[in-house]
C-alpha positions in Angstrom: 63.1 197.1 282.7 65.2 199.5 280.7 65.9 197.3 277.7 68.3 199.9 276.2 70.6 199.6 279.2 70.9 195.9 279.1 71.3 195.9 275.3 74.7 197.5 275.7 76.0 194.1 277.0 74.6 192.2 274.1 75.6 194.6 271.4 73.6 197.8 270.4 74.4 197.6 266.7 76.6 194.6 265.9 76.7 192.0 263.2 73.4 190.4 264.4 71.5 193.7 263.9 73.2 194.5 260.6 72.3 191.0 259.2 68.8 191.4 260.4 68.4 194.8 258.7 70.1 194.2 255.4 69.0 190.6 254.8 65.5 190.6 256.2 64.0 193.9 257.1 64.9 196.0 254.1 63.6 193.5 251.5 60.3 193.3 253.6 59.8 197.0 252.9 59.0 196.4 249.2 55.6 194.8 249.2 53.8 197.9 250.6 54.9 200.3 247.9 54.3 197.8 245.1 50.7 197.2 246.1 50.0 200.7 247.1 50.6 202.2 243.7 50.2 199.5 241.0 46.5 200.3 241.0 47.2 203.7 239.5 48.5 202.0 236.4 46.1 199.1 236.3 43.3 201.7 236.2 45.0 204.2 233.9 42.7 206.0 231.5 44.2 206.2 228.0 42.9 208.6 225.4 39.7 207.4 224.0 36.9 208.2 221.5 33.5 206.9 220.5 33.5 204.0 218.1 29.7 203.4 218.0 28.3 203.8 214.5 24.9 204.6 215.9 26.3 207.6 217.8 25.6 210.9 216.2 29.2 212.1 216.6 32.6 210.5 216.4 33.8 212.4 219.4 37.4 212.4 220.4 37.9 212.5 224.2 41.2 213.3 225.8 42.1 211.7 229.1 43.0 215.2 230.3 39.5 216.5 229.5 37.4 213.4 230.2 34.0 214.7 229.1 31.2 212.5 227.8 29.4 214.1 224.9 25.9 212.9 224.1 23.5 213.5 221.3 19.9 214.3 222.0 18.7 210.7 221.6 21.6 208.3 222.2 24.8 207.8 224.2 28.1 206.2 223.0 28.2 202.6 224.1 31.4 201.4 222.3 34.7 203.1 222.8 38.0 202.8 221.1 41.2 203.5 223.0 44.8 204.6 222.3 46.8 201.4 223.0 50.3 203.0 222.3 51.1 203.2 226.0 49.1 200.3 227.5 48.1 197.0 225.9 45.3 196.7 228.5 43.9 198.4 231.6 40.7 197.8 233.5 39.4 200.9 231.8 39.9 199.6 228.3 38.8 196.1 229.2 35.5 197.1 230.8 34.8 200.5 229.2 35.1 202.5 232.4 34.5 205.9 230.7 31.5 208.2 230.2 28.9 207.2 232.8 31.5 204.9 234.5 34.4 207.3 234.6 34.1 207.7 238.4 34.8 203.9 238.9 38.6 204.2 239.0 38.3 207.0 241.6 35.8 205.0 243.6 38.2 202.1 243.6 41.0 204.2 245.1 38.6 205.5 247.8 37.5 202.0 248.7 41.2 200.8 248.6 42.1 203.5 251.1 39.1 202.6 253.4 40.2 199.0 253.5 43.7 200.1 254.4 42.3 202.2 257.2 40.5 199.2 258.8 43.4 196.9 258.1 45.8 199.2 259.9 43.6 199.5 263.0 43.4 195.7 263.3 47.1 195.3 262.7 47.9 197.2 265.9 46.1 194.7 268.0 47.7 191.8 266.1 51.2 193.3 266.4 50.9 194.0 270.1 48.9 190.9 270.9 50.6 188.2 268.8 53.9 189.8 268.2 55.8 191.6 265.3 56.7 188.4 263.5 53.3 186.7 263.1 51.6 190.0 262.3 53.9 190.6 259.3 53.4 187.1 257.9 49.6 187.2 258.4 49.4 190.3 256.3 51.9 189.1 253.8 49.7 186.0 253.2 46.6 188.1 252.7 48.4 190.5 250.4 49.8 187.8 248.2 46.6 185.8 247.9 44.4 188.8 246.9 47.2 190.4 244.8 47.5 187.2 242.6 43.7 186.8 242.5 43.4 190.4 241.1 44.9 189.2 237.9 42.0 186.7 237.3 39.1 189.1 237.9 36.3 188.8 235.3 34.6 192.2 235.9 35.2 195.4 237.7 33.3 194.4 240.9 35.3 191.2 241.3 38.5 193.2 240.7 37.4 195.7 243.3 36.8 192.9 245.8 40.3 191.6 245.4 41.7 195.1 245.6 39.9 195.6 248.9 41.8 192.5 250.2 45.1 194.0 249.0 44.3 197.4 250.4 43.6 195.8 253.8 47.3 195.1 254.2 48.5 198.6 253.0 50.2 200.3 254.8 50.0 198.0 257.8 52.5 195.5 256.4 55.1 198.3 256.4 54.8 198.8 260.2 56.8 195.8 261.2 59.9 196.7 259.0 59.7 200.2 260.6 59.2 199.2 264.2 61.4 196.0 264.4 64.8 197.6 263.7 64.5 200.3 266.3 63.5 197.8 268.9 66.7 195.8 268.2 69.3 198.6 268.4 70.4 201.2 270.9 69.2 204.8 270.9 72.3 206.1 268.9 71.5 203.8 266.0 67.8 204.3 265.6 68.3 207.1 263.1 70.4 204.8 260.9 67.8 202.1 260.9 64.8 204.2 260.1 66.7 206.0 257.3 67.7 202.6 255.8 64.1 201.4 255.8 62.9 204.6 254.1 65.8 204.4 251.5 64.6 200.9 250.8 61.1 202.2 250.3 62.3 204.9 247.8 64.4 202.3 246.0 61.3 200.1 245.9 59.4 203.0 244.2 62.1 203.2 241.5 62.1 199.4 241.0 58.3 199.6 240.8 58.5 202.3 238.1 60.7 199.9 236.0 58.2 197.0 236.6 55.3 199.4 235.5 57.3 200.3 232.4 57.9 196.6 231.5 54.3 195.3 232.1 51.7 197.3 230.1 48.9 194.7 230.6 47.1 195.1 233.9 46.8 191.3 234.5 50.5 190.8 234.0 51.2 193.8 236.2 49.1 192.3 239.0 51.1 189.1 238.9 54.5 190.8 238.5 53.8 192.9 241.6 52.5 190.0 243.7 54.0 186.6 242.9 57.7 187.5 243.7 56.8 188.3 247.3 55.6 184.7 248.0 59.4 183.9 248.4 59.3 186.0 251.6 57.6 183.1 253.5 61.0 181.5 253.5 62.0 184.2 256.0 59.7 182.6 258.6 62.6 180.6 260.0 65.0 183.6 260.1 62.6 186.3 261.2 63.1 187.0 264.9 60.6 188.3 267.4 61.3 191.5 269.1 63.0 190.8 272.5 61.9 194.2 273.7 58.2 193.2 273.0 58.7 189.8 274.6 60.1 191.3 277.8 57.2 193.8 277.9 54.8 190.9 277.7 56.5 188.8 280.4 58.1 186.2 278.1 61.6 186.3 279.5 62.8 182.8 278.4 61.9 183.5 274.7 63.6 186.9 274.9 66.6 185.2 276.5 67.1 182.9 273.6 67.2 185.8 271.1 69.4 187.9 273.3 72.0 185.0 273.7 72.0 184.5 270.0 72.5 188.2 269.5 75.4 188.2 271.9 77.0 185.2 270.2 76.8 186.7 266.7 78.0 190.1 268.1 81.0 188.5 269.8 79.8 189.3 273.4 80.5 186.9 276.3 77.4 186.6 278.5 77.9 184.4 281.7 75.1 182.3 283.1 75.3 184.3 286.3 74.6 187.5 284.4 71.4 186.0 282.9 70.3 184.6 286.3 70.7 188.0 287.9 69.0 189.6 285.0 66.0 187.3 285.3 65.7 188.0 289.0 65.7 191.7 288.4 63.3 191.4 285.5 60.8 189.3 287.4 60.9 191.7 290.3 60.2 194.8 288.2 57.7 193.0 286.0 55.7 191.7 288.9 55.7 195.2 290.5 54.4 196.7 287.3 51.9 193.9 286.9 50.6 194.4 290.4 49.6 198.0 289.5 47.2 196.8 286.8 45.9 193.5 285.5 44.0 195.0 282.6 45.0 194.4 279.0 46.3 197.4 277.1 43.9 198.9 274.6 43.5 202.1 272.6 42.0 204.0 275.6 45.4 203.7 277.4 46.8 206.1 274.8 44.4 208.8 276.1 44.4 207.9 279.8 47.0 210.4 281.0 47.5 214.1 280.0 51.0 214.0 278.5 50.5 210.7 276.7 47.1 211.9 275.4 48.6 215.1 274.0 51.5 213.1 272.4 49.0 210.7 270.8 46.8 213.5 269.4 49.8 215.5 268.1 51.5 212.5 266.5 48.2 211.4 265.0 47.6 214.7 263.3 51.1 215.0 262.0 50.9 211.4 260.7 47.6 212.3 259.0 49.3 215.2 257.3 52.4 213.2 256.2 50.4 210.2 254.8 47.9 212.5 253.0 50.6 214.5 251.3 53.1 211.7 250.6 50.4 209.5 249.0 48.7 212.5 247.4 51.9 213.6 245.6 52.5 210.0 244.5 49.0 209.9 243.1 49.5 213.3 241.5 52.8 212.4 239.9 51.4 210.6 236.8 49.4 213.6 235.9 52.4 216.0 235.7 53.0 215.2 232.0 52.1 212.8 229.3 54.8 210.2 230.4 53.3 208.7 233.5 56.1 206.1 233.9 58.8 208.8 233.9 56.9 210.9 236.3 56.5 208.1 238.7 60.2 207.2 238.4 61.1 210.8 239.3 58.7 210.8 242.3 60.6 207.9 243.8 64.1 208.8 242.6 63.9 212.4 243.9 63.6 211.1 247.5 67.1 209.5 247.5 69.2 212.6 247.5 67.2 213.9 250.4 68.7 211.2 252.7 72.2 212.3 252.0 71.4 215.6 253.8 68.9 214.2 256.3 71.2 211.6 257.7 73.8 213.9 259.3 71.2 216.5 260.1 69.2 214.2 262.2 72.3 213.0 264.1 73.3 216.6 264.9 70.0 218.5 265.3 67.6 215.8 266.4 64.1 215.0 265.3 61.8 217.9 266.1 63.5 220.8 264.4 64.2 218.9 261.2 60.7 217.6 261.0 59.4 221.1 261.4 61.7 222.5 258.7 60.9 219.6 256.3 57.1 220.1 256.5 57.4 223.9 256.1 59.6 223.5 253.0 57.2 220.8 251.5 54.1 222.9 252.2 55.6 226.1 250.7 56.7 224.1 247.6 53.2 222.7 247.1 51.7 226.1 247.2 54.3 227.6 244.9 53.6 224.8 242.4 50.1 226.2 242.0 51.3 229.5 240.5 49.4 229.6 237.2 51.6 232.3 235.7 54.6 230.0 235.5 55.3 227.1 233.1 55.2 223.3 233.6 58.9 223.2 234.4 58.4 225.3 237.4 55.5 223.0 238.5 57.7 220.0 238.1 60.6 221.6 240.0 58.3 222.6 242.9 56.7 219.2 242.8 60.1 217.6 243.3 61.0 220.0 246.1 57.7 219.2 247.8 58.2 215.5 247.4 61.7 215.8 248.9 60.2 217.8 251.8 57.4 215.3 252.6 59.7 212.3 252.2 62.1 213.8 254.7 59.4 214.5 257.2 58.0 211.0 256.7 61.4 209.5 257.5 61.7 211.6 260.6 58.2 210.9 261.8 58.7 207.1 261.3 61.5 207.4 263.9 60.0 210.1 266.1 56.6 208.5 266.7 57.8 205.1 267.9 60.2 206.9 270.3 57.3 208.8 271.9 55.0 205.8 272.4 55.7 203.3 275.3 56.6 199.7 274.3 53.5 198.2 275.8 51.3 200.3 273.5 53.7 201.2 270.7 52.0 199.0 268.2 48.6 200.4 269.1 49.8 203.9 269.1 51.4 203.5 265.6 48.2 201.8 264.5 45.9 204.7 265.7 48.2 207.3 264.1 48.4 205.3 260.9 44.7 204.8 260.7 44.1 208.5 261.0 46.7 209.0 258.3 44.7 206.7 256.0 41.8 209.1 256.1 43.7 211.4 253.8 44.3 208.9 251.0 40.6 208.0 251.2 39.5 211.6 250.4 42.3 212.6 248.1 41.0 210.8 245.0 37.8 212.6 245.3 39.6 216.0 245.7 41.6 215.1 242.6 38.4 214.1 240.7 36.5 217.2 241.7 39.5 219.4 241.0 40.3 218.0 237.6 42.0 220.6 235.6 42.8 222.7 238.7 45.4 222.4 241.4 43.1 222.1 244.4 44.8 219.1 245.8 48.2 220.9 245.8 46.7 223.8 247.8 45.1 221.4 250.3 48.4 219.5 250.8 50.4 222.7 251.1 48.2 224.2 253.8 48.2 220.9 255.8 52.0 220.6 255.8 52.4 224.2 257.1 50.0 223.6 260.0 51.5 220.3 260.8 55.0 221.8 260.8 54.0 224.1 263.7 52.4 221.3 265.7 55.7 219.5 265.7 57.2 222.3 267.8 54.9 221.3 270.7 56.5 217.8 271.1 59.6 216.9 273.1 62.9 216.0 271.5 63.8 212.3 271.6 67.3 212.2 270.2 69.5 209.7 272.1 66.8 209.0 274.7 65.9 205.5 275.8 62.6 204.2 274.6 59.8 204.4 277.2 58.7 200.9 278.2 55.6 201.4 280.5 52.7 203.9 280.5 54.4 205.7 283.4 57.5 206.1 281.3 55.4 207.5 278.4 53.7 210.0 280.7 57.0 211.5 282.0 58.6 214.4 280.1 62.2 215.6 280.3 62.9 218.7 278.2 66.2 219.9 279.4 69.5 218.7 277.8 70.9 217.5 281.1 68.1 214.9 281.5 68.5 213.8 277.9 72.2 213.3 278.4 71.3 210.9 281.3 69.2 209.0 278.8 66.1 209.3 280.8 62.7 208.4 279.5 60.6 211.0 277.6 
């Protein structure tokens, strides 16, 4: 059943949808960013020097040139740190320098790996149990391990708790991204996805203020975890996606949500209308069910040629976007000596982008703007590596690159769900996001190996340029109805006449 067609009768973007987005969805965007980046500051490495009287030298070691100097017969065992910027980090508390200087990098790698597996599992939970329970399951895990982080007694205990938190990142962001576009008509999906991404950028700015206020890593762990326990009160207001319910054969549950939507939106729906809708729905659902009784799984994404190509292309582009977006956010604190200001700028610089992006997406669609954004971001990253220019040039190019990748991330967040059919949308987003998490797993190592160089910027620049050209191979989805079944997802309509008829892509 074409949900977008019947949604017109219940309200495509009325009071119900606006209340859902502003009061529930947008606040639910915040936990992901808070837990994704607080670790950078919990594991910050202040300037440090040897304090051991038995050490042959009193060697000063800069955090920007983190070398361990040894005498012929002994190694520094006791270190002193500069506490002017941080009262405590895991590095200062457990002396994670010298032979242990790789530990913070290792923690980021493991954090990324846990997110990779968590995202893969989340797709099955979201498509199997629904959007609503999936979000709260991951919120519970994130809050428990996030609070427990503050009570870790050693590095390995801290790392275990961070694995638990990482398991939910970025999976917990998938529901706020998918849910709004499943509640509104095609013409309003751009608005929804832009609002969720604006909320994410605002969350980064808020996080920078929290990071500035809490300079003790244990207090920071609590400040970025405890407030989100309030979100469990949303359980009674958080609706399930009626689009997903209909795709799973749960008409009566979808009916209750649709009738509530119609009431809030001021639409009059007669009992006869719902009876006729149920008859039509059951007929179409049974016909579709008779074609296959098997449960949907990852292999369905690769079962047919067009859907297979879409999956591979979206997955690669998602890998590029996640790698570069997270990579630039990781890179931001190293731009200058003021890590908090740098991180603030990394979040704030995204906001002006949406002023341009909003009307551009409405007029030109998804594909061309995604291509341009990735090419601009890639060229800016490469330009920032020019060694003959000063730090201001690097900062400017970094900001341009951050604006480019944040733009492409917004567009991709809308573009990808529009290409996947409803029955495997959660799985498709999960597969693409899992592939995307491979980048953040490797980036800390690239940064560690390339310390003092700009290797990571070169890698991110090249990836964006290649990804920009791959986008040109995908169909445009502006104002098209979301595909429901695998057959819908397999069909392609490229000419403008078909798109004006709102056919499936």
